[in-house]
N, C-alpha and C positions, 0 to 999 in steps of 0.2 A: 598671374596672380600670386603674390607672395604667400608663403605658408606661415600662418601665425601659430600653428600647432607643431611643436617639436616632434611629436609623435608622427605626424603626417610626413615630415621630412625624412624620418627614419624609414618609413615604409617606402617612400620614393627611392631612397638609396638602396634599400633591400631589393626592390623591384628591378632597378637598374643593374645591380650586382647579379641577380638571378638571370636577367636577360643576357648579360655579358657571358655568364657561365654557359648558358644554353647555346649561344653562338660558338663559343670556343669548343664545346663538346661536339657540335655539328661539324665543325672544321676538323676536329679530331677524328670523327667517324670517317669523314672523307679521306683523310690522310691514312687512317688505318686500312680502309678499303683498298687504297692504292698499294700500300705495303703488302697486304694479303694477296692482291692480284699479281704483284711481282713475284712473291714467294711461290704462288701456285704455278705461274709460268716457268719459273726456275725448276720446280719439282717435276713438272711435266717434261721439261727438256732432259733433266737427269734420268727420268724414267725411260725416255726414248733412247738415250745413249746406253743405259744399262740393258734395255731390251735388245738393242742392236748387238751389243757386245755378247750377250748370252746367245743370240742367234748365230753369230760368227763362231763362237766357241763350240756350240753344238754341231755346226757344220764341219768344223775342223775334226771333231771327234768322229763324226760319221765317215769322213774321208779316210781317217786312220783305220777305223774299223773295217773299211772296204779294202785295206791293204796299201793305201798310198802312204809311203813313208818319207819320201824326199821333201824337204822343206820347200824347195823351189816349185815342185808340182802342187803341193798344198796351197802355197801362196798364189800360184797362177789360178787355181780353181776358185779360191776365195775371191780373187779380183774379178773373175767372171761372174760369180754369184752376187757379189756386193760391189758394183762398179763405183759407188760413191764413197767407199771406204778408202782412206789413204793407205798406201803401201806401208807406211810407218806403223799405223794402227794395226794392220793385219799382222805385221811382224810381232808387235807387242802382244796381241791376242794369242798368237801361236806360242810365243815364249811363256805366256801365262798358263796356257793349257799344259805345256810340257812341265812347267814347274809344279802345277797342282796335281799332275798325274805321275810325276817323276818318270816321265817318258824318256827313253833313250833310244837312239837309233843304232 
């Protein structure tokens, strides 16, 4: 049924516009939720990495406090305690510990 009232046409266009905005906003919410989920997962992973790093560094410090001074012995014990840690990361963490504590042998 054609609209004889210009005012009615305006309201239908407005309603259509509002409906389009509503659906766009809903899609925007879904997209934002996906982005936030990705950011949360990334933050959790960074937290796990930082937590593991801190654990390794504390373990290195404990070994040194107990008198183990040789890098090779420290790295061997770190490898035993943290079997999933790559040797390269263990070396990096030991170097970071030495740098931050200005430790010399």
